[in-house]
C-alpha positions as CSV (number, residue, x, y, z in Angstrom):
1,M,-28.2,-18.2,9.0
2,A,-25.3,-15.7,8.5
3,E,-24.8,-14.3,5.0
4,I,-21.8,-15.0,2.7
5,L,-20.4,-12.2,0.5
6,V,-18.9,-13.2,-2.8
7,T,-16.7,-10.7,-4.6
8,G,-16.6,-11.3,-8.3
9,G,-19.9,-13.2,-7.9
10,T,-21.0,-12.5,-11.5
11,G,-17.8,-13.8,-13.1
12,N,-17.0,-17.1,-14.7
13,L,-16.1,-18.7,-11.3
14,G,-18.5,-16.5,-9.3
15,R,-21.6,-17.7,-11.0
16,P,-21.3,-21.4,-10.2
17,T,-20.0,-20.6,-6.7
18,V,-23.0,-18.5,-5.9
19,A,-25.3,-21.2,-7.4
20,R,-23.6,-23.9,-5.3
21,L,-23.8,-21.9,-2.1
22,R,-27.5,-21.2,-2.7
23,A,-28.2,-24.8,-3.5
24,R,-26.7,-25.6,-0.1
25,G,-29.1,-23.2,1.6
26,H,-26.7,-20.3,2.2
27,I,-27.8,-16.7,2.0
28,V,-25.5,-15.0,-0.5
29,R,-24.6,-11.4,-1.2
30,I,-22.9,-10.6,-4.5
31,L,-20.6,-7.6,-4.6
32,T,-20.7,-5.7,-7.9
33,R,-19.3,-2.4,-9.0
34,G,-22.1,-1.3,-11.3
35,E,-25.8,-1.6,-12.0
36,G,-25.6,-3.4,-15.3
37,T,-25.8,-7.0,-16.4
38,P,-22.8,-8.9,-15.2
39,A,-19.8,-9.3,-17.5
40,D,-19.0,-12.8,-18.7
41,G,-16.0,-13.5,-16.7
42,G,-13.1,-16.0,-17.3
43,H,-10.5,-18.0,-15.5
44,P,-7.8,-16.6,-13.0
45,G,-5.6,-14.2,-15.0
46,E,-7.4,-13.1,-18.1
47,G,-5.7,-10.4,-20.2
48,Q,-2.4,-11.8,-19.1
49,P,0.2,-13.4,-21.4
50,A,-0.3,-17.0,-22.4
51,G,0.1,-19.2,-19.4
52,V,-1.4,-16.9,-16.8
53,A,-3.8,-18.9,-14.7
54,E,-7.3,-17.5,-14.5
55,S,-8.1,-18.6,-10.9
56,A,-9.8,-15.4,-10.0
57,E,-12.8,-13.7,-11.2
58,A,-13.7,-10.2,-12.3
59,D,-16.3,-7.8,-10.8
60,G,-16.4,-5.9,-7.6
61,S,-13.2,-4.3,-8.7
62,R,-13.8,-4.2,-12.5
63,A,-16.5,-5.8,-14.5
64,A,-14.3,-7.6,-17.0
65,D,-13.0,-11.0,-18.0
66,T,-10.5,-12.8,-15.9
67,H,-8.1,-15.6,-16.5
68,P,-6.4,-15.2,-19.9
69,D,-9.7,-15.5,-21.7
70,R,-10.6,-12.2,-23.4
71,A,-10.7,-13.7,-26.9
72,H,-13.5,-15.9,-25.6
73,P,-14.0,-18.9,-27.9
74,D,-17.7,-18.7,-27.2
75,R,-17.8,-15.4,-29.1
76,T,-16.1,-16.9,-32.2
77,H,-17.5,-20.4,-32.3
78,P,-21.0,-21.8,-32.1
79,E,-21.7,-23.5,-28.8
80,R,-24.2,-25.3,-26.7
81,T,-25.4,-24.1,-23.4
82,H,-23.5,-25.4,-20.4
83,P,-25.7,-28.2,-19.0
84,D,-25.1,-27.0,-15.4
85,R,-25.9,-23.4,-16.3
86,T,-29.6,-23.4,-15.7
87,F,-30.0,-19.8,-15.0
88,S,-29.6,-16.6,-17.0
89,D,-27.5,-13.7,-15.7
90,R,-30.7,-12.0,-14.4
91,A,-31.9,-15.1,-12.7
92,H,-28.5,-15.6,-11.2
93,L,-28.6,-12.1,-9.7
94,A,-32.1,-12.8,-8.3
95,R,-30.7,-15.8,-6.4
96,G,-28.3,-13.6,-4.5
97,H,-28.7,-10.2,-2.9
98,L,-26.8,-7.6,-5.0
99,V,-24.7,-5.0,-3.1
100,H,-22.7,-2.3,-4.7
101,G,-19.1,-1.3,-3.9
102,D,-15.8,-0.6,-5.5
103,L,-12.9,-2.6,-4.1
104,V,-10.2,-0.6,-5.8
105,S,-11.4,2.7,-4.3
106,G,-12.9,1.1,-1.2
107,H,-16.2,2.9,-1.7
108,G,-19.1,0.9,-0.3
109,V,-17.0,-2.1,0.7
110,A,-17.5,-1.6,4.5
111,A,-21.3,-1.6,4.0
112,A,-21.2,-4.6,1.7
113,V,-19.2,-6.6,4.3
114,D,-21.2,-5.5,7.4
115,G,-23.2,-8.3,8.9
116,V,-21.7,-11.1,6.8
117,D,-20.1,-14.2,8.4
118,T,-17.9,-15.3,5.5
119,V,-16.3,-13.5,2.5
120,I,-15.2,-15.4,-0.6
121,H,-12.9,-13.1,-2.6
122,L,-12.9,-14.0,-6.3
123,A,-12.7,-10.5,-7.8
124,T,-9.7,-9.4,-9.8
125,T,-8.5,-6.5,-11.9
126,N,-5.8,-8.6,-13.5
127,G,-3.1,-6.3,-12.3
128,K,-1.5,-4.2,-9.5
129,R,-4.9,-2.8,-8.4
130,D,-5.7,-6.3,-7.0
131,V,-3.4,-5.5,-4.1
132,A,-5.2,-2.3,-3.2
133,A,-8.5,-4.0,-3.7
134,T,-7.6,-6.7,-1.3
135,Q,-6.2,-4.2,1.3
136,H,-9.6,-2.4,1.3
137,L,-11.4,-5.7,1.6
138,I,-9.2,-6.9,4.5
139,A,-9.7,-3.6,6.3
140,A,-13.5,-3.9,6.0
141,C,-13.4,-7.5,7.2
142,E,-11.3,-6.6,10.2
143,K,-13.7,-3.8,11.1
144,A,-16.8,-6.0,10.7
145,A,-15.2,-8.9,12.6
146,V,-15.7,-11.3,9.6
147,R,-15.3,-14.9,10.8
148,H,-13.8,-16.3,7.6
149,L,-12.1,-14.8,4.5
150,I,-11.6,-17.2,1.7
151,V,-9.1,-16.1,-1.1
152,I,-8.5,-17.9,-4.3
153,S,-5.0,-17.9,-5.8
154,I,-3.0,-19.7,-8.5
155,V,-0.8,-22.8,-8.4
156,G,2.8,-21.7,-9.1
157,V,2.5,-18.0,-8.0
158,D,5.7,-18.4,-5.9
159,E,7.7,-20.0,-8.7
160,I,6.6,-18.5,-12.0
161,P,7.8,-14.8,-12.4
162,L,4.7,-13.2,-14.0
163,G,3.7,-9.8,-12.8
164,Y,0.1,-11.0,-12.2
165,Y,1.4,-13.9,-10.2
166,R,3.6,-11.6,-8.1
167,A,0.5,-9.6,-7.3
168,K,-1.3,-12.8,-6.2
169,L,1.6,-13.8,-4.0
170,Q,1.5,-10.3,-2.4
171,I,-2.2,-10.7,-1.8
172,E,-1.6,-14.1,-0.1
173,S,1.0,-12.4,2.2
174,L,-1.4,-9.5,3.1
175,V,-4.2,-11.9,3.9
176,G,-1.8,-14.1,6.0
177,Q,-0.6,-11.1,8.0
178,S,-4.1,-9.8,8.7
179,T,-6.1,-10.5,11.8
180,V,-9.0,-12.0,9.8
181,P,-9.4,-15.8,10.1
182,H,-8.7,-16.9,6.5
183,T,-8.3,-19.7,4.1
184,I,-6.1,-19.5,0.9
185,V,-6.6,-22.1,-1.9
186,R,-4.5,-22.2,-5.0
187,V,-6.0,-23.7,-8.2
188,T,-4.7,-24.6,-11.6
189,Q,-5.8,-23.0,-14.9
190,F,-9.4,-23.2,-15.8
191,H,-10.5,-25.2,-18.9
192,S,-11.7,-21.9,-20.4
193,F,-8.2,-20.5,-20.2
194,V,-6.6,-23.4,-22.1
195,A,-9.3,-23.3,-24.7
196,R,-8.8,-19.6,-25.2
197,L,-5.1,-20.0,-25.5
198,F,-5.8,-22.0,-28.7
199,A,-8.8,-19.9,-29.8
200,F,-6.6,-16.9,-30.0
201,Q,-5.0,-18.6,-33.0
202,R,-8.2,-19.5,-34.7
203,W,-7.3,-17.8,-38.0
204,S,-3.6,-18.7,-37.9
205,P,-2.4,-21.2,-40.6
206,V,-0.9,-23.2,-37.7
207,V,-1.7,-23.6,-34.0
208,F,1.2,-23.2,-31.6
209,A,1.2,-25.3,-28.4
210,P,3.8,-24.5,-25.7
211,T,6.1,-27.4,-24.9
212,F,4.8,-27.9,-21.3
213,S,1.8,-29.4,-19.6
214,F,-1.4,-28.0,-18.1
215,Q,-3.8,-29.5,-15.5
216,P,-7.0,-27.6,-16.3
217,I,-9.9,-27.6,-13.9
218,S,-13.6,-26.9,-14.2
219,V,-15.0,-23.8,-12.5
220,D,-17.8,-26.1,-11.3
221,D,-15.3,-28.3,-9.5
222,V,-13.6,-25.2,-8.0
223,A,-17.1,-23.9,-6.9
224,V,-17.6,-27.2,-5.0
225,R,-14.3,-26.7,-3.2
226,L,-15.0,-23.1,-2.3
227,T,-18.4,-24.2,-0.9
228,E,-16.7,-26.9,1.2
229,L,-14.2,-24.3,2.6
230,A,-17.0,-21.8,3.3
231,E,-18.8,-24.4,5.4
232,G,-15.7,-25.1,7.4
233,D,-13.4,-23.1,9.7
234,A,-10.6,-20.9,8.6
235,A,-7.6,-23.2,7.8
236,G,-4.8,-20.9,6.5
237,R,-3.2,-22.2,3.3
238,V,-4.9,-25.4,2.3
239,S,-3.8,-28.0,-0.3
240,D,-3.7,-26.8,-3.9
241,I,-6.3,-28.3,-6.3
242,G,-6.1,-29.2,-10.0
243,G,-8.0,-30.9,-12.7
244,P,-8.3,-34.6,-13.2
245,E,-5.5,-34.8,-15.9
246,Q,-2.0,-33.5,-16.5
247,R,-1.7,-33.3,-20.2
248,T,0.7,-31.7,-22.7
249,A,-0.5,-28.5,-24.3
250,R,-0.1,-30.2,-27.7
251,N,-2.5,-33.0,-26.6
252,L,-5.0,-30.4,-25.4
253,A,-4.6,-28.4,-28.6
254,R,-5.6,-31.5,-30.6
255,A,-8.7,-32.0,-28.4
256,W,-9.7,-28.4,-28.9
257,A,-9.1,-28.5,-32.6
258,K,-11.3,-31.6,-32.9
259,A,-14.1,-30.1,-30.9
260,A,-14.0,-26.8,-32.7
261,S,-13.7,-28.5,-36.1
262,I,-10.4,-26.7,-36.8
263,K,-8.1,-28.4,-39.3
264,R,-4.7,-26.9,-38.7
265,P,-1.3,-28.3,-38.0
266,I,-0.2,-28.1,-34.4
267,W,3.4,-27.0,-33.9
268,P,5.4,-27.1,-30.6
269,L,6.5,-23.7,-29.2
270,T,9.4,-23.1,-26.9
271,L,10.3,-19.7,-25.6
272,P,13.3,-18.4,-23.6
273,G,13.1,-17.0,-20.2
274,A,12.3,-17.8,-16.6
275,T,8.5,-17.7,-17.0
276,F,8.4,-20.4,-19.7
277,A,10.9,-22.4,-17.8
278,G,8.7,-22.2,-14.7
279,Y,5.8,-23.8,-16.6
280,A,8.1,-26.3,-18.3
281,T,9.4,-27.4,-14.9
282,G,5.8,-28.1,-13.9
283,H,5.3,-25.4,-11.3
284,N,1.7,-24.9,-12.6
285,L,0.8,-28.5,-11.8
286,V,-0.5,-30.2,-8.6
287,P,1.2,-33.4,-7.5
288,G,-0.8,-36.2,-6.0
289,P,-4.5,-37.1,-6.5
290,P,-6.5,-34.6,-8.5
291,Y,-9.5,-32.8,-7.1
292,G,-11.5,-32.0,-10.2
293,T,-13.5,-34.6,-12.1
294,T,-14.5,-32.7,-15.3
295,T,-12.1,-33.4,-18.2
296,F,-11.1,-31.0,-20.9
297,E,-13.2,-33.0,-23.4
298,N,-16.2,-32.7,-21.0
299,Y,-15.8,-29.0,-21.0
300,L,-15.3,-28.8,-24.8
301,A,-18.5,-30.8,-25.3
302,T,-20.5,-28.1,-23.6
303,R,-18.9,-25.3,-25.6
304,Y,-18.8,-26.4,-29.2
305,D,-21.5,-28.0,-31.4
306,G,-19.0,-29.5,-33.9
307,T,-20.1,-27.1,-36.8
308,S,-17.2,-24.6,-36.6
309,H,-14.7,-24.4,-39.4
């Protein structure tokens, strides 16, 4: 069986994706930049302003969090272990063959790609270096005659004028213009991103919730979709996927506060500008039937033990 290379395979989305692929019997290579224990990644867009989707993962280009989640609630609140996370970071690495390479410089990428059938690109630097990283990956894939390159993107990148989103849109264009058979899937914000949006305000006397809606999705649900795509043929741009519920940020803030035992008033927040307007218009949402099945409350139940104050 041909191998699958996962960039960002030690990140928040990469871990369940690698585990899912392995459970399906696939041989997996994990591209990492360094020798150390993998960083605890986040959703597509970490380190970005509130609202940036964390649909991509870190590592391979930079071992750091992704999807606006740096102020990780797990580091400030007690939590329970995720029921689906039955492996430690070390055990996770043991389940996949670790290869070293730097997507930003291009060093080691050709060797990492050589001999693989499919590449799932989840790595991100949360900035302009993502474009150069993807260019290096595409060049390596073209040289190695990779059969299928799968790239994850973010719902609304073509409508919401964030710098990180512009980079994602440019990446979509580069992949689309390449000679590598490819699939591009856009996803909504991760549950972790939404939770961290509120966790940033943990010590504030009030919690501000933007006056628009989210459709957060579980990384486990996204991992299932990525595995489905990896087991199929290249399909170009496929349907966007989102979580099971479209809910106002204020409603989600109430759910977070309850789970984290935070007793603060929740105030609506409206900001001027095209970025906020893009979210308020619903460009970060997916119309039609949802793909994900894990609700925000399901996610919160795995993160908080109800003893935080």
